[in-house]
C-alpha positions as CSV (number, residue, x, y, z in Angstrom):
1,X,195.2,35.3,135.5
2,X,196.6,33.2,138.3
3,X,198.8,35.0,140.8
4,X,202.3,33.9,141.4
5,X,202.7,31.5,144.3
6,X,205.3,33.5,146.0
7,X,203.4,36.6,145.9
8,X,200.4,34.9,147.4
9,X,202.4,33.5,150.2
10,X,203.3,37.1,151.3
11,X,200.2,38.7,151.0
12,X,197.7,39.1,153.9
13,X,194.4,40.4,154.6
14,X,194.9,44.1,155.4
15,X,191.9,44.0,157.8
16,X,192.8,41.2,160.1
17,X,196.3,40.0,158.6
18,X,195.1,36.3,157.9
19,X,196.6,34.6,154.8
20,X,194.7,35.0,151.5
21,X,193.6,32.2,149.0
22,X,192.9,32.7,145.3
23,X,189.5,31.9,144.1
24,X,187.7,32.4,140.7
25,X,184.6,34.9,141.0
26,X,181.8,35.1,138.2
27,X,180.9,38.6,137.5
28,X,177.3,38.9,137.0
29,X,177.1,41.6,134.6
30,X,179.7,40.5,132.0
31,X,179.5,36.7,132.8
32,X,183.3,36.6,132.9
33,X,185.3,35.0,135.5
34,X,187.7,37.1,137.5
35,X,190.2,36.3,140.4
36,X,189.4,37.2,143.9
37,X,191.8,36.9,147.0
38,X,189.6,35.7,150.0
39,X,190.8,36.1,153.5
40,X,191.0,32.8,155.4
41,X,190.3,34.5,158.8
42,X,187.5,33.1,160.6
43,X,185.8,36.3,161.6
44,X,186.8,38.1,158.4
45,X,186.3,36.5,155.1
46,X,186.7,39.8,153.0
47,X,187.0,39.3,149.3
48,X,189.6,41.4,147.6
49,X,189.4,41.9,143.7
50,X,192.5,41.3,141.3
51,X,192.2,43.7,138.4
52,X,194.3,43.2,135.4
53,X,196.5,40.8,137.4
54,X,196.9,43.3,140.2
55,X,195.5,42.4,143.6
56,X,193.4,45.6,145.0
57,X,194.0,45.2,148.7
58,X,191.8,47.8,150.1
59,X,189.3,47.4,152.6
60,X,186.9,49.6,151.0
61,X,187.1,47.7,147.7
62,X,186.5,44.5,149.3
63,X,183.2,42.5,149.0
64,X,181.9,41.4,152.2
65,X,181.0,37.8,152.6
66,X,177.1,37.0,152.4
């Protein structure tokens, strides 16, 4: 479920305050695609999940870059 463009414009990474970009992420267990918000900061790159259309912008819930 894509996020509204206006919402995506005002959201920022809680760790480094860089803008976020939307990306589809494949779940390994269920083979479903879910949306993630990826930090565009050079040194950060955290991926925040979007659950039921709601961005979960908690650093503890973010996936670290590989």
